[in-house]
C-alpha positions, 0 to 999 in steps of 0.5 A: 643499896644492900650488897649482894649475897655471897655465893658462899655460905660460909660468909655468914658473919666470922671469917672461915679462920678465926681460930687460930689453926696450928701449921702443919708442918710436912715430915722429911721423907728420905726421898726429900733428903736425896732429891735436897743431895741431888739438888746440892750436886746440880746446883755445884755442878753448874756453879763451880764445875761449869766455870771450872771447865770452861776455864781449863778446856776453852779459857777466856773467849775474848781477846787480850787487846780491844781493838775493834777495827783489827778484829773487823779485818780477821777472817772469821776461822773455827777458833773465832766461831769457837770463841764466840760459842764459849762466850755465849756459854760464860753468859748463860752461865752468869745469867743462871748464877744471877738466878740462883742468887735471886731465887735464893735471896727470895727464899731465905727472907720469906717475903717477896716475889723473886726478882724476875732476871731479864730474858731467864725464863727457863733458867729461872725456872730450873734454878727455882727448883733446884733451890727449892730441892736443897731448901726443902729439908731446911726450916725455909722450904714450907714457905717456898714457891713452888714445890717440886711438883710444879716442875715443868710449867713455866714462869709465864705460865705462873705469872700469866697477864690477865688477857682481858686487861687491854692496855689501851683501854682502861676499865673492864676486866683490869685493875686501874693504874692508879696506885697510892704513894708507898704501894710500889715499895711494899710489893708482895710484902706479906706477914702473918699474926694468929689470934689466940683461940678462946680459953689460950693464955697466948698467941700461936704465931704462924697460924694466919697469914696475910698478902698484899695485893700487888701493883700491876706488871704491863699487862699483868694484874693481881687477882684473887683466883691467882692469889688461890692458884699459887697459894693454896693450890687451887684457883676455885678457892678464891672464895675462901679469900673472900669469905675472910676478907669481905668488908674488912677495911682496907688500908685506904679506907675502902671495904672488899665487896665483889671478889673480882674487885681488888686494889693494890695495896690492899691486905689479904688474910690467907686460910691457914694452909696458904703456902708459897714464897709470898707469904711469912709467919709474922711481919716482925719475922720479915725485916724487909717488910717496912715497919709502915706496912707491918702495922698496916698488917697489924692494924687489919688483923685488928678488923678480923672479927668485923662487923657486916657492913656496906661499902666497896672497893670503888678503885676497880674497874672489873666487870661486877655484880652492882650492888642492888637496891632493896626490891619488895617482893610482889605477893603470890597473888598480885596480879599487877603486870609490869617488869617480869621478875618470876621467882621461878626464873631464878629458882634452883634448878631442882626446883624449876624441874618439879614445876616446869612441865617438861618445857625447855628450861633454858628458854625459861631462863632466859626473859629477854632472849625469848621475848626477842624470839617471840616478838620476831615470831610474831612479827613474822606470822603477821605478815604471813598473814597480810601478804596471804590477805593481799594475795601476796602468796599465790592467791592463797588465803591462809588465815591460820598459822600452822599450829606446832606440835611436839618440841616445836610446842614446847619451845613455844609455850616456854617462849610465852613463860619465859619472855619479859617483853616489858623488860625489854621495852624499858631496856631499849627506852633507857638506852636511847633516852640516854643517848639522847640526853647525852646529845642534847648536852652535847656529850659524847656517849661513853664506852659501855662494856657491860649492862647488868639488869638487877631487879628491874634497874639498869646498871652500866659498868663504862670503861672508865669514868665519864662524869655524872650522868644525865638525869634520871640517871645517877651514879652507881657504886663508883664512877664507873657505873651509871644506874637508872632506877626501873621507876625512872626507866618508866618515865622514858618515852619512845624516841627516834634516836639511834640505838646507842649500844646495840651489840649487847648480848645477854650471857647470863646470870650471877646473883640474879642479875643478868649480865649483858656484855657489850661485843662491840666495844671489845678491844680484841678478840673474845675466846669461848672454850668448852666442848663443842656441843657446850660452845654451839649453845652459847653461840646459839643463843648469842646469834638468836638475841643479836638478831631478834633483839628490841634495843638494837636498830640494823646490824649485821651478825656473820656466823661462821662454822654454825647456824647456817639454819638461823638465818630464816630467823632474820634474813636481813641480819644474819649471814652465814659463810662457808669457812674462816678463809671467806670471812677473813676476805670479808672482814679485811675489806669491810675494815678498811671500808669502816676505817675510811669512812671514819676519817672522811666523817672525822669520828674517832669511833662509831660511838660519836658517828651514831649519835646526833646529827652525824647519825648514819646507817654506816655505824650500824655494829658488825658481829662475828660469831666464829664456832670453829676454831681457826688455824694458828695462822688464820687467829694471827690475821683475825687478832689484827683484824680485831686489834682496832675493832671497837672503834669500828663497831666490830666485834669477835666471838671465836671459839677454841678447843682450850687453847689461847687465841692471839689477841684475846682481850676476853677469855670466857670457857663453858662448862658441861654444867652450863656454867660461864667461866672467866676465873681471871675476870672475876665473872662465874655465870649461870650461862645463857644457852640455846641447846641443839634440840631447842634450837631446831624447835625455834628453827622450825616455828620460824620456818613453818611462819615464813609467808614464802613456804609455798603450798603447804602454808597456813591453812584457812581452816578453823582450829575449832569449828562450831555446830551452827545448826539449830542443834549446837546451841552452846552450853556456855557461850562468851562474847568476845568481839567487843565487850566482853560478856559470858552467857550461861555462867553465874557470876563469881565473886568480885574478888576474882571474878576479874582473873577468872574471866581473863583466864578463861579468855586465853583459853578461848582463844587457844582451843589447842590447849594451853600450857599450865605455866602459860596460863599462870605467866599470862595472869601473873607476869611477875611470877606465881607459886605452884599452889597459886596457880593450881588453885586457879585451875581448880576454881576455873574448872568448878565455875565452868561446871561439868557435861551432863555426863559429869565431865569436867568442861575444864579438861587436860589432855594427854600433854598435860595442857588445859582444853575447853570442851566443845560446849563452851564456844566463843563468838570468835568461834562462830565468827570463824565457822560461819565465814568457813562455811560460807566460802568453803562449804554449804555457801559455795553451792548456794548463793542464798545459804552464802549470803545468809551466812556472811549476813548473820557473820557480819551481826557478831562484830561488835567491835575491836576484840575485848574492847572493854578490857580493864587496864592493866589486864589482858597484856598478853594479847601483845603476843597473840596474832589474834589482833591481826587475824580478827581484822582481816577475818571481818574484812574478808567477810565485809568484802564477801557480802558487799561483793554478794550484793554487788552482783544484784547492784544492791550497792547500799547494802554492800556499803552497809556491809562495808562500813560495818567491817570498818569498825572492826579493821579501820586501816584495812586498804581493800575495804576502802577500795571497795567502799569507794567503788560501791559509792561510785556505783550510786553515780553520786559524785559528791558522796564520792567527793565526800567519801575521798575527803574523809579518807584523805583526812584519815590518812594523814601525812602519809598520805593516801596508799598508792592502789587507792590514789590510782583507783581514785584517779580512775573514778574520779579524775578531778579528785584533787582540785574537788577535795581541796576546793570542799576542803 
C-alpha cells in the first residue's frame, strides 16, 4: 500500500538540509558577560558562602554521640528546633550542590539529558539557569539547554509526560514499552556529521546534528513535538524533523513513515539550527557515546540521500493515519452509485467555497454525521405520517411534512449532499460481522481505540496486538491494525449481533482519512480545550452523531452545559442535566451499578459481555459530554470515576478553557481555524464541527417533523396543485406511479436518456425546488466536477424546452434552486390534487363530484413509485419519504372511495376499490380491516373465511395485528377453527 502524502511540501525527494549549513554562533554581548559574572557570584555564594556561614553561625546540627534513646527522652527546646532547622538547610545545600554538579557535567560533556536529582525540581532548575549563564560566554554554551529566556519554566514543564499514555493500557497514544538490547545505555546520545557541499574539498563539522530517541521514563514518552520544542524552540516545527528522516532506515531496520510513529533507539537528523544539551557536533566529540552508537549514527548519516521507499515503524502504538491501498478515482461521468468519496468533500476550503452555493460546508464535509441526521430525520417524518394516518395525533390527517425555509432548507440540502449512507451501512455491517466471526471462534473482542476510513477501507487500531483477525479481515501496517478492504466489506450481510463498538464517533479528517475515536475505550477523561464557541461546535457534532449514527445500538448520551435543545434529535438516547453536581451524583450511582453487574456476570469488561450468549442491554455504553469546565474538586471526582470507565463502558469528554484536567488520558485542542490538535499524540485533524447556526437549523428540522407538535403540524395541502379541468392539460406529463413514462417530450439519445429521466424524476418529486448540488450528489454519489454538473443542467433545460412565451421550463429561483414550470406535471401531482379536491374542495359539497374525483385518482395508481427503475439508479429515494407518502395517499384514496360505495350498499365496488389500493399499499392495516368489513357485508362466510386465511398467510410469523384480530373475532367468531380446518 502506498504511503500517505506528507503534509509538508518539503518532503519531496531530499531532506531539507542535505547541503550543510554553517552553525551560526551568536556574538557575545556585554549583557552576556554581566549575566555570567552574576551567575558566578551567585554560585559562589550558594556553594561556598552558604556552608561557611552555616558552619560559623550554627555549626553542625547533630549531636556528637549517637544515642537515639537519650534524644527521645530530652525535652524539645528552642535549641532542638534550631538544630533541626539547621539540618534541613544543610540538606538543601547538599541537594543544590548535587544539582550544580549534574548540570555542569551534562553541559561540559555536551551529551545526554542531565540526570534528575530526586526531589530537586526548583533547585535543579535554578542550578541549570546559573550554570547556563556562567557558560554562556564559553564554548559549550551554544549547545546547552535551556537558555535564560526559559527562566520560570519548571523542569516538569520541560519534561511533561505524555498524558495520553495510560500506564495500565498499552497501545494508543503511547510508545510501546519494549526496548532493544543496548538502548538503555544510549540515553539521549547524539552526534553530528556534516557533509561537504558540492564542490567543496572537505566536510564542515558541526553542520548537521543527530538526536537519539529516548526510552520511556514512567509515563513520559519521547515525541517529535517535544524534541522540536526542546531543540528548535517551537513544537510545530516537528514536521521539519519528520521530513529530514522520513523513510530512512533506522538501526533496527524499520523506517519512519508517520510523524507519530517513533521508537526508542531511533536516530533523528536535526535541522541545522537545532540547539540543546542533548545535541553534539560529531560522535567523535562525544566520549560518553559508545563506539557502537557512534557507528550507528555514521551509518544512518549515509542514508541521507535515500530514495522514497515503503515501510513503517511497526513498533509504535500511537494513533496514526493508516497506509492506504491504491484506489482508482472514478471518472467524472461515472454514474455508478456506491460508497461515497466525493472529491468535493476533500477539496481545499477555497475550492469548496467556489462550488458550495452557500450550503454549510461543515455538514458537507461530515458524511457519517449527515447520513445519521438524514436517516433520523426521515424516520421522524415517516413516524409523523403514520401517526397522522392512523389518527394518532388528534385526528389530524397531515400527508405533507412542512417545507423548510431559510437556514433549515440549506442544512437539509447540505445533509442530502454530504450524507454517505452506504459508508454507514458498510461500517455497521463490518463491525457486527467482525463481532460475529470472533464469537464463532470463541475469541474476545479486542479493545479498539480508533477506526480510520480511508478510500472505503476500514482500519481498526487496537490497544495491543490481538492475533490474526478473522477473514476477510487482515493485518494492516502492523499487528495493532486490522484492515478490511471495501470490496471485502460488501460481502457482509445484516446480522443481529450486538454493535461491538457503539462509542465510535467522528472527530475529523487527516490526509483524506477520517478518524473515529472510541470514546468508550478511553482509560480516563478526554479533555478538549479551546474557545467556548469552538468547543461547543465539537461537542454538538459529537452529540449529534452519537445520537443518530447507524453503527450503534441502544446507548445513553448525557449532555451537561450545552445542547438542551439537541435532545429532540433522539429523545431515547440524549438526556440533559443541569450541572456538574447532578452529573457526579448520577455517574457515581451508575458506576457502582455497572461494577456490580460485571462482577455478578463474571465479566472483566463490557466487551466480554456485549456479544455472544452473554449479551444484554446493560452492556450499552454511556457517554458523558461535559462542555462546562468543572471546578478543581469536581475534576478530581470525575477523574476518579473515569479511572475505571473504559472497563465499564462509560466515556467522558470534558471541556476546559486551556488548563490541564487531572486524570485526562487524551488531551485535544480545537483552534479557531477548525483544526483539532493533539500534538503530543501525533494528531492534527480538520475537525468535524456543528456550528451554532447549523445546530439551530438541524434542531428546527427535527422539531418541525415531530409527530406531537400540535395543531401547527404538517398540513394536508399538496405543495403543488394541478389544474384538473379540461383546460389544464400539461405540456409535459410524466407517469411515476408505476412504470416510468414521459409524454410530451422526445426521447433523448440512448447514452444520456437514463440520466435525464432520473434528474427529471427528482425535480418532479420536489416541486419546491432542488439545489444543484443536491441534484448532482443524487445522480453521482461518488462526486462530480462543476463542469459536468453544469452541463447536465443545461442539457436538461434544453430537453424540457420552453413555454410559448419563450420562458425555459427549467428555471432557477431566487435561492439558486432548480424549479419546474407549472406545465410540467406528474401523475403523482394529479393524484394529490384529485384527492385534495375530493376531500377538501368541490367534493365536500357534492357527493357525485367526490365519487368521480376519487375514482379518477385511483385509476392513476398502476403500482409502486418508479416500479421499473433500473438497477443501481434512484438510490436517492432512500432519503425520501415519498415511499411512505404514496402508499398512505393511495390507501386514503381507496378508503374514501370504499366508504363512498358502502353508503349505497355497493360492497363489490368497495372491494374493487380496496383491492386496487392494496396493489400499491399492501401493508396498510386499514385497507385489510375495511376489506374484511366490505366482504362481511356480502353475507358470504366462505368468502370471508378465504380472505381471513389469505390475511393470516400474509402476516407470517408475527401473526395478525391486534386490531385486525379483534375485528375478526367480531365478524367471524369461529375464524381460528375455520381457518385451521380450511388450511
